[in-house]
N, C-alpha and C positions, 0 to 999 in steps of 0.2 A: 664812155662820154655822148656820144653820138647818138645813143638811143633812149637816153636819159632811163634805161632801164636797171633794174638793180640785181646782181649776180651773187647768189647764195651761197657758199661754199663751206661744209660743216668738215672743221679741220679737226675737232676733237668730240669723239664719240661723247656723250650724255652721260651724266656720273661717273666718268672716269677718272681718277685721281690723278694720272701721270700727267706732267708738267708738257713734255716736248712732245708734237707729233712731227712726226714727215710724212709730207702730203704731196700726191701726182694729179693733179685734174686737166680736161681738156677744155679749152675756155675759145670762146669765138675769137676771132680777129680784133682788134679794139683798142681803142684808148682809155683808161681805166683810173677809177683814184678809188682810193681805199677811204669808202664813208664811215664805217664803224664794226668796232667789232665785239659782238656776243655770245653771251657764255652763261652757263646754269652752276649756280652754286648748290652743293646738295643740300639739302635741310631734311628733318627728320620726318616731313611728312610730301617729300617728293623733289622738287627745288624750286630755286628762287633764279627768274631768267634777268639779268643784268644788260644793257645797250649801251656800251659808249663809242661816241663818237672819236675818230681818228683825227687828228691836226697837227701841223709840223709845230715847233716851238720858233717864233718869231718875234721881237721886240719892235722892230721895226715895219713891218708887213702886215696887209690886213690877214685876215684868215687863210690858211692855206692847206690843203689836202695833200698828200702823197700820190704819185703818178707813175703809173708805168704801161707800155705799150708790147703790145702784143701782135705778130705777124705771120702771117698767113703759112702753114707747112713750115713750123719752125718750132723745135724745144727751146724751153727759156729755163732757166734760174732765178728763180723771186728772191734771193735770200733767205737768210734764217730773220725771222720776226718775232720780235721780244716787244710784246704788249702788257708784261708783267708790273713795269715800271710808269709812274706817269711820261715821261719822256719816251715815247717809243722808238725804237731802233732799228736797222735793218742793217744785216752783217753779209759780207760775202762769207761762206763757208764751204762753197761747193766743194772744193779738192777733197773734206772732211767728209761730203755725203753720196760722191761718185760713185764709191764701192757697194756701197747698200742700192742705189739705185740700178746701177747694171747685174747686179742680180737677182734683184726681184720685178724690174721691164725689161727683160733681156731683149726684147726687140725692138726699145728705141734708143738712140745712137748718143746716151748722156753725154761721150766726149765732146760731141759736137754742141752742148747748149750752149745757148748765148747766156749774157748776163743782163737783167732787168731789173736790178734792185731799186725798189720804188725811191722816188727821188721828191 
């Protein structure tokens, strides 16, 4: 948020039909908002790109976006993100995925990962 730059993370390869994707990224420290989710729908001629803005649902507040913070030299678990429904949700399923990340990223201390579920 401090730099007003957009950081794009590809969490699902184009034209892959799998619904869920486990991801691991290194991103600079800072305060972040989730701006939008863009995805490609396969078509017979290639694909159609969709860009959907992500907002919190609130009847009493002006439009708000989900936020999270990253500090330097830390490992974070940012949750399970569900963009499949009109109301976006973020769940803490860290214990479900710890073993997967430990086996795939052996040098990371996954057990020390801090929660930073977008709020």
